[in-house]
Gaussian input, Z-matrix of N, CA and C with variables (Angstrom, degrees):
# hf/3-21g

backbone

0 1
 N
 C     1     B1
 C     2     B2     1     A1
 N     3     B3     2     A2     1     D1
 C     4     B4     3     A3     2     D2
 C     5     B5     4     A4     3     D3
 N     6     B6     5     A5     4     D4
 C     7     B7     6     A6     5     D5
 C     8     B8     7     A7     6     D6
 N     9     B9     8     A8     7     D7
 C    10    B10     9     A9     8     D8
 C    11    B11    10    A10     9     D9
 N    12    B12    11    A11    10    D10
 C    13    B13    12    A12    11    D11
 C    14    B14    13    A13    12    D12
 N    15    B15    14    A14    13    D13
 C    16    B16    15    A15    14    D14
 C    17    B17    16    A16    15    D15
 N    18    B18    17    A17    16    D16
 C    19    B19    18    A18    17    D17
 C    20    B20    19    A19    18    D18
 N    21    B21    20    A20    19    D19
 C    22    B22    21    A21    20    D20
 C    23    B23    22    A22    21    D21
 N    24    B24    23    A23    22    D22
 C    25    B25    24    A24    23    D23
 C    26    B26    25    A25    24    D24
 N    27    B27    26    A26    25    D25
 C    28    B28    27    A27    26    D26
 C    29    B29    28    A28    27    D27
 N    30    B30    29    A29    28    D28
 C    31    B31    30    A30    29    D29
 C    32    B32    31    A31    30    D30
 N    33    B33    32    A32    31    D31
 C    34    B34    33    A33    32    D32
 C    35    B35    34    A34    33    D33
 N    36    B36    35    A35    34    D34
 C    37    B37    36    A36    35    D35
 C    38    B38    37    A37    36    D36
 N    39    B39    38    A38    37    D37
 C    40    B40    39    A39    38    D38
 C    41    B41    40    A40    39    D39
 N    42    B42    41    A41    40    D40
 C    43    B43    42    A42    41    D41
 C    44    B44    43    A43    42    D42
 N    45    B45    44    A44    43    D43
 C    46    B46    45    A45    44    D44
 C    47    B47    46    A46    45    D45
 N    48    B48    47    A47    46    D46
 C    49    B49    48    A48    47    D47
 C    50    B50    49    A49    48    D48
 N    51    B51    50    A50    49    D49
 C    52    B52    51    A51    50    D50
 C    53    B53    52    A52    51    D51
 N    54    B54    53    A53    52    D52
 C    55    B55    54    A54    53    D53
 C    56    B56    55    A55    54    D54
 N    57    B57    56    A56    55    D55
 C    58    B58    57    A57    56    D56
 C    59    B59    58    A58    57    D57
 N    60    B60    59    A59    58    D58
 C    61    B61    60    A60    59    D59
 C    62    B62    61    A61    60    D60
 N    63    B63    62    A62    61    D61
 C    64    B64    63    A63    62    D62
 C    65    B65    64    A64    63    D63
 N    66    B66    65    A65    64    D64
 C    67    B67    66    A66    65    D65
 C    68    B68    67    A67    66    D66
 N    69    B69    68    A68    67    D67
 C    70    B70    69    A69    68    D68
 C    71    B71    70    A70    69    D69
 N    72    B72    71    A71    70    D70
 C    73    B73    72    A72    71    D71
 C    74    B74    73    A73    72    D72
 N    75    B75    74    A74    73    D73
 C    76    B76    75    A75    74    D74
 C    77    B77    76    A76    75    D75
 N    78    B78    77    A77    76    D76
 C    79    B79    78    A78    77    D77
 C    80    B80    79    A79    78    D78
 N    81    B81    80    A80    79    D79
 C    82    B82    81    A81    80    D80
 C    83    B83    82    A82    81    D81
 N    84    B84    83    A83    82    D82
 C    85    B85    84    A84    83    D83
 C    86    B86    85    A85    84    D84
 N    87    B87    86    A86    85    D85
 C    88    B88    87    A87    86    D86
 C    89    B89    88    A88    87    D87
 N    90    B90    89    A89    88    D88
 C    91    B91    90    A90    89    D89
 C    92    B92    91    A91    90    D90
 N    93    B93    92    A92    91    D91
 C    94    B94    93    A93    92    D92
 C    95    B95    94    A94    93    D93
 N    96    B96    95    A95    94    D94
 C    97    B97    96    A96    95    D95
 C    98    B98    97    A97    96    D96
 N    99    B99    98    A98    97    D97
 C   100   B100    99    A99    98    D98
 C   101   B101   100   A100    99    D99
 N   102   B102   101   A101   100   D100
 C   103   B103   102   A102   101   D101
 C   104   B104   103   A103   102   D102
 N   105   B105   104   A104   103   D103
 C   106   B106   105   A105   104   D104
 C   107   B107   106   A106   105   D105
 N   108   B108   107   A107   106   D106
 C   109   B109   108   A108   107   D107
 C   110   B110   109   A109   108   D108
 N   111   B111   110   A110   109   D109
 C   112   B112   111   A111   110   D110
 C   113   B113   112   A112   111   D111
 N   114   B114   113   A113   112   D112
 C   115   B115   114   A114   113   D113
 C   116   B116   115   A115   114   D114
 N   117   B117   116   A116   115   D115
 C   118   B118   117   A117   116   D116
 C   119   B119   118   A118   117   D117
 N   120   B120   119   A119   118   D118
 C   121   B121   120   A120   119   D119
 C   122   B122   121   A121   120   D120
 N   123   B123   122   A122   121   D121
 C   124   B124   123   A123   122   D122
 C   125   B125   124   A124   123   D123
 N   126   B126   125   A125   124   D124
 C   127   B127   126   A126   125   D125
 C   128   B128   127   A127   126   D126
 N   129   B129   128   A128   127   D127
 C   130   B130   129   A129   128   D128
 C   131   B131   130   A130   129   D129
 N   132   B132   131   A131   130   D130
 C   133   B133   132   A132   131   D131
 C   134   B134   133   A133   132   D132
 N   135   B135   134   A134   133   D133
 C   136   B136   135   A135   134   D134
 C   137   B137   136   A136   135   D135
 N   138   B138   137   A137   136   D136
 C   139   B139   138   A138   137   D137
 C   140   B140   139   A139   138   D138
 N   141   B141   140   A140   139   D139
 C   142   B142   141   A141   140   D140
 C   143   B143   142   A142   141   D141
 N   144   B144   143   A143   142   D142
 C   145   B145   144   A144   143   D143
 C   146   B146   145   A145   144   D144
 N   147   B147   146   A146   145   D145
 C   148   B148   147   A147   146   D146
 C   149   B149   148   A148   147   D147
 N   150   B150   149   A149   148   D148
 C   151   B151   150   A150   149   D149
 C   152   B152   151   A151   150   D150
 N   153   B153   152   A152   151   D151
 C   154   B154   153   A153   152   D152
 C   155   B155   154   A154   153   D153
 N   156   B156   155   A155   154   D154
 C   157   B157   156   A156   155   D155
 C   158   B158   157   A157   156   D156
 N   159   B159   158   A158   157   D157
 C   160   B160   159   A159   158   D158
 C   161   B161   160   A160   159   D159
 N   162   B162   161   A161   160   D160
 C   163   B163   162   A162   161   D161
 C   164   B164   163   A163   162   D162
 N   165   B165   164   A164   163   D163
 C   166   B166   165   A165   164   D164
 C   167   B167   166   A166   165   D165
 N   168   B168   167   A167   166   D166
 C   169   B169   168   A168   167   D167
 C   170   B170   169   A169   168   D168
 N   171   B171   170   A170   169   D169
 C   172   B172   171   A171   170   D170
 C   173   B173   172   A172   171   D171
 N   174   B174   173   A173   172   D172
 C   175   B175   174   A174   173   D173
 C   176   B176   175   A175   174   D174
 N   177   B177   176   A176   175   D175
 C   178   B178   177   A177   176   D176
 C   179   B179   178   A178   177   D177
 N   180   B180   179   A179   178   D178
 C   181   B181   180   A180   179   D179
 C   182   B182   181   A181   180   D180
 N   183   B183   182   A182   181   D181
 C   184   B184   183   A183   182   D182
 C   185   B185   184   A184   183   D183
 N   186   B186   185   A185   184   D184
 C   187   B187   186   A186   185   D185
 C   188   B188   187   A187   186   D186
 N   189   B189   188   A188   187   D187
 C   190   B190   189   A189   188   D188
 C   191   B191   190   A190   189   D189
 N   192   B192   191   A191   190   D190
 C   193   B193   192   A192   191   D191
 C   194   B194   193   A193   192   D192
 N   195   B195   194   A194   193   D193
 C   196   B196   195   A195   194   D194
 C   197   B197   196   A196   195   D195
 N   198   B198   197   A197   196   D196
 C   199   B199   198   A198   197   D197
 C   200   B200   199   A199   198   D198
 N   201   B201   200   A200   199   D199
 C   202   B202   201   A201   200   D200
 C   203   B203   202   A202   201   D201

   B1=1.4471
   B2=1.5226
   B3=1.3362
   B4=1.4619
   B5=1.5227
   B6=1.3216
   B7=1.4579
   B8=1.5223
   B9=1.3172
   B10=1.4609
   B11=1.5210
   B12=1.3088
   B13=1.4593
   B14=1.5150
   B15=1.3270
   B16=1.4585
   B17=1.5233
   B18=1.3281
   B19=1.4594
   B20=1.5291
   B21=1.3501
   B22=1.4684
   B23=1.5283
   B24=1.3215
   B25=1.4621
   B26=1.5273
   B27=1.3239
   B28=1.4553
   B29=1.5186
   B30=1.3259
   B31=1.4712
   B32=1.5218
   B33=1.3194
   B34=1.4590
   B35=1.5284
   B36=1.3236
   B37=1.4585
   B38=1.5223
   B39=1.3359
   B40=1.4664
   B41=1.5265
   B42=1.3050
   B43=1.4601
   B44=1.5171
   B45=1.3227
   B46=1.4556
   B47=1.5115
   B48=1.3147
   B49=1.4555
   B50=1.5198
   B51=1.3304
   B52=1.4585
   B53=1.5212
   B54=1.3081
   B55=1.4537
   B56=1.5383
   B57=1.3152
   B58=1.4692
   B59=1.5247
   B60=1.3409
   B61=1.4709
   B62=1.5243
   B63=1.3187
   B64=1.4639
   B65=1.5288
   B66=1.3203
   B67=1.4657
   B68=1.5296
   B69=1.3236
   B70=1.4683
   B71=1.5214
   B72=1.3269
   B73=1.4686
   B74=1.5220
   B75=1.3358
   B76=1.4628
   B77=1.5237
   B78=1.3372
   B79=1.4724
   B80=1.5305
   B81=1.3288
   B82=1.4690
   B83=1.5277
   B84=1.3241
   B85=1.4682
   B86=1.5239
   B87=1.3230
   B88=1.4662
   B89=1.5290
   B90=1.3237
   B91=1.4625
   B92=1.5265
   B93=1.3275
   B94=1.4688
   B95=1.5232
   B96=1.3171
   B97=1.4690
   B98=1.5284
   B99=1.3374
   B100=1.4606
   B101=1.5205
   B102=1.3200
   B103=1.4691
   B104=1.5169
   B105=1.3159
   B106=1.4543
   B107=1.5303
   B108=1.3079
   B109=1.4613
   B110=1.5266
   B111=1.3135
   B112=1.4706
   B113=1.5157
   B114=1.3298
   B115=1.4636
   B116=1.5256
   B117=1.3275
   B118=1.4669
   B119=1.5274
   B120=1.3254
   B121=1.4635
   B122=1.5274
   B123=1.3305
   B124=1.4642
   B125=1.5288
   B126=1.3318
   B127=1.4653
   B128=1.5354
   B129=1.3318
   B130=1.4607
   B131=1.5280
   B132=1.3222
   B133=1.4691
   B134=1.5238
   B135=1.3218
   B136=1.4645
   B137=1.5338
   B138=1.3360
   B139=1.4628
   B140=1.5299
   B141=1.3227
   B142=1.4676
   B143=1.5231
   B144=1.3197
   B145=1.4597
   B146=1.5250
   B147=1.3167
   B148=1.4635
   B149=1.5187
   B150=1.3358
   B151=1.4536
   B152=1.5286
   B153=1.3021
   B154=1.4467
   B155=1.5120
   B156=1.3009
   B157=1.4686
   B158=1.5285
   B159=1.3209
   B160=1.4618
   B161=1.5297
   B162=1.3088
   B163=1.4582
   B164=1.5256
   B165=1.3226
   B166=1.4513
   B167=1.5133
   B168=1.3298
   B169=1.4613
   B170=1.5205
   B171=1.3012
   B172=1.4620
   B173=1.5206
   B174=1.3246
   B175=1.4563
   B176=1.5117
   B177=1.3191
   B178=1.4631
   B179=1.5214
   B180=1.3015
   B181=1.4554
   B182=1.5170
   B183=1.3299
   B184=1.4627
   B185=1.5133
   B186=1.3266
   B187=1.4602
   B188=1.5158
   B189=1.3205
   B190=1.4593
   B191=1.5361
   B192=1.3287
   B193=1.4504
   B194=1.5223
   B195=1.3212
   B196=1.4546
   B197=1.5156
   B198=1.3420
   B199=1.4582
   B200=1.5084
   B201=1.3461
   B202=1.4612
   B203=1.4914
   A1=108.76
   A2=116.09
   A3=120.97
   A4=110.19
   A5=115.84
   A6=119.03
   A7=109.69
   A8=115.13
   A9=120.99
   A10=110.94
   A11=118.40
   A12=120.42
   A13=110.68
   A14=116.82
   A15=121.77
   A16=113.69
   A17=118.26
   A18=120.99
   A19=109.28
   A20=117.16
   A21=119.67
   A22=111.45
   A23=115.95
   A24=120.92
   A25=109.79
   A26=116.44
   A27=121.38
   A28=114.42
   A29=117.26
   A30=121.59
   A31=109.19
   A32=115.53
   A33=122.56
   A34=108.42
   A35=117.10
   A36=121.54
   A37=108.82
   A38=116.55
   A39=122.29
   A40=107.76
   A41=116.87
   A42=121.28
   A43=110.13
   A44=116.80
   A45=122.25
   A46=110.01
   A47=115.96
   A48=121.99
   A49=107.01
   A50=116.39
   A51=120.86
   A52=109.36
   A53=115.90
   A54=123.01
   A55=110.46
   A56=117.06
   A57=121.49
   A58=112.31
   A59=116.53
   A60=119.38
   A61=111.28
   A62=116.21
   A63=120.23
   A64=110.53
   A65=116.84
   A66=121.03
   A67=111.00
   A68=116.45
   A69=120.54
   A70=110.46
   A71=116.95
   A72=121.26
   A73=110.43
   A74=116.85
   A75=120.92
   A76=110.78
   A77=117.39
   A78=120.92
   A79=110.78
   A80=116.07
   A81=120.65
   A82=110.68
   A83=116.30
   A84=120.95
   A85=110.88
   A86=117.49
   A87=120.92
   A88=110.51
   A89=116.53
   A90=120.35
   A91=111.17
   A92=116.80
   A93=120.80
   A94=111.97
   A95=116.22
   A96=120.87
   A97=112.92
   A98=117.16
   A99=120.25
   A100=112.05
   A101=116.40
   A102=122.64
   A103=109.05
   A104=115.49
   A105=119.13
   A106=109.31
   A107=114.79
   A108=119.52
   A109=109.88
   A110=116.12
   A111=120.87
   A112=111.95
   A113=117.42
   A114=119.06
   A115=111.30
   A116=117.24
   A117=121.02
   A118=109.91
   A119=116.95
   A120=121.06
   A121=110.13
   A122=117.15
   A123=120.35
   A124=110.84
   A125=117.00
   A126=120.85
   A127=111.06
   A128=117.10
   A129=121.42
   A130=111.47
   A131=116.98
   A132=120.60
   A133=110.51
   A134=116.92
   A135=120.50
   A136=110.63
   A137=117.02
   A138=121.75
   A139=110.62
   A140=115.96
   A141=120.55
   A142=110.78
   A143=117.38
   A144=120.53
   A145=112.22
   A146=117.79
   A147=120.89
   A148=112.05
   A149=117.60
   A150=121.00
   A151=113.36
   A152=117.04
   A153=121.07
   A154=115.68
   A155=117.94
   A156=120.90
   A157=108.64
   A158=116.49
   A159=119.72
   A160=112.65
   A161=116.14
   A162=122.58
   A163=108.48
   A164=116.17
   A165=120.71
   A166=114.88
   A167=117.99
   A168=120.22
   A169=108.65
   A170=116.64
   A171=121.15
   A172=110.55
   A173=115.20
   A174=119.70
   A175=108.24
   A176=116.00
   A177=118.52
   A178=109.01
   A179=115.43
   A180=121.60
   A181=107.02
   A182=116.76
   A183=121.45
   A184=112.21
   A185=118.17
   A186=120.14
   A187=111.82
   A188=118.74
   A189=121.16
   A190=111.55
   A191=117.35
   A192=121.25
   A193=112.82
   A194=117.17
   A195=120.45
   A196=109.87
   A197=114.44
   A198=119.62
   A199=109.28
   A200=117.17
   A201=121.08
   A202=110.70
   D1=140.38
   D2=179.63
   D3=-71.30
   D4=147.44
   D5=178.37
   D6=-77.04
   D7=154.47
   D8=-179.35
   D9=-111.91
   D10=19.96
   D11=-179.66
   D12=67.03
   D13=-130.81
   D14=-178.17
   D15=-89.02
   D16=-0.18
   D17=-176.29
   D18=-76.82
   D19=119.33
   D20=179.02
   D21=-64.55
   D22=150.74
   D23=177.89
   D24=-57.76
   D25=138.23
   D26=178.89
   D27=82.06
   D28=5.15
   D29=-179.27
   D30=-114.73
   D31=158.47
   D32=178.80
   D33=-119.70
   D34=136.17
   D35=177.78
   D36=-78.23
   D37=125.84
   D38=179.37
   D39=-127.74
   D40=156.21
   D41=177.07
   D42=-133.09
   D43=135.20
   D44=-178.50
   D45=-139.62
   D46=156.98
   D47=171.32
   D48=-106.86
   D49=130.53
   D50=177.51
   D51=-131.84
   D52=160.15
   D53=179.04
   D54=-55.21
   D55=142.01
   D56=-178.32
   D57=-58.43
   D58=-40.08
   D59=179.85
   D60=-66.99
   D61=-37.32
   D62=177.53
   D63=-66.71
   D64=-41.42
   D65=178.03
   D66=-61.56
   D67=-41.87
   D68=178.58
   D69=-64.18
   D70=-45.01
   D71=179.59
   D72=-62.60
   D73=-38.29
   D74=178.23
   D75=-63.87
   D76=-43.71
   D77=178.59
   D78=-61.45
   D79=-45.56
   D80=-179.20
   D81=-63.80
   D82=-46.93
   D83=-179.36
   D84=-61.95
   D85=-43.16
   D86=179.08
   D87=-60.07
   D88=-41.87
   D89=178.83
   D90=-66.12
   D91=-43.51
   D92=179.68
   D93=-63.41
   D94=-40.34
   D95=-177.55
   D96=-84.87
   D97=-11.75
   D98=-177.25
   D99=68.14
   D100=32.56
   D101=179.98
   D102=-121.58
   D103=165.04
   D104=175.22
   D105=-80.86
   D106=153.58
   D107=175.39
   D108=-60.17
   D109=-37.87
   D110=-179.84
   D111=-59.82
   D112=-42.42
   D113=-177.96
   D114=-67.16
   D115=-35.34
   D116=178.33
   D117=-67.95
   D118=-45.95
   D119=179.96
   D120=-64.33
   D121=-43.53
   D122=-179.82
   D123=-60.31
   D124=-43.29
   D125=179.57
   D126=-64.06
   D127=-41.83
   D128=179.76
   D129=-65.51
   D130=-43.76
   D131=178.86
   D132=-65.49
   D133=-42.20
   D134=178.27
   D135=-59.55
   D136=-43.13
   D137=179.11
   D138=-60.06
   D139=-47.99
   D140=-178.84
   D141=-61.69
   D142=-44.29
   D143=-178.37
   D144=-68.82
   D145=-34.44
   D146=179.01
   D147=-74.86
   D148=-34.94
   D149=-175.55
   D150=-99.37
   D151=-9.44
   D152=176.20
   D153=73.72
   D154=13.21
   D155=178.39
   D156=-158.53
   D157=156.07
   D158=179.18
   D159=-64.01
   D160=154.63
   D161=177.30
   D162=-60.24
   D163=132.22
   D164=177.30
   D165=85.88
   D166=-10.07
   D167=178.66
   D168=-89.17
   D169=122.47
   D170=-178.02
   D171=-71.91
   D172=151.11
   D173=174.59
   D174=-67.09
   D175=133.39
   D176=179.62
   D177=-87.91
   D178=146.41
   D179=176.68
   D180=-90.71
   D181=104.77
   D182=-174.50
   D183=-63.63
   D184=-24.09
   D185=-178.68
   D186=-68.01
   D187=-23.76
   D188=-179.98
   D189=-76.06
   D190=-13.39
   D191=-177.94
   D192=-99.93
   D193=-1.43
   D194=-178.59
   D195=-76.97
   D196=144.76
   D197=176.19
   D198=-79.94
   D199=146.51
   D200=179.96
   D201=-87.34

């Protein structure tokens, strides 16, 4: 089997552009938690996809936006 470089088995290499301040905060948080940046991002994306909304964003009540 061909080697995949640094990509762990069962993972897919993805590339994204993020805000510089967010990237810095991610690096700091990863160091503080002793985790990889990838594991933090993967957990956050999984949460958003499972819950259908970003972390910390409250569910909106659609009835309050209806016209009378």
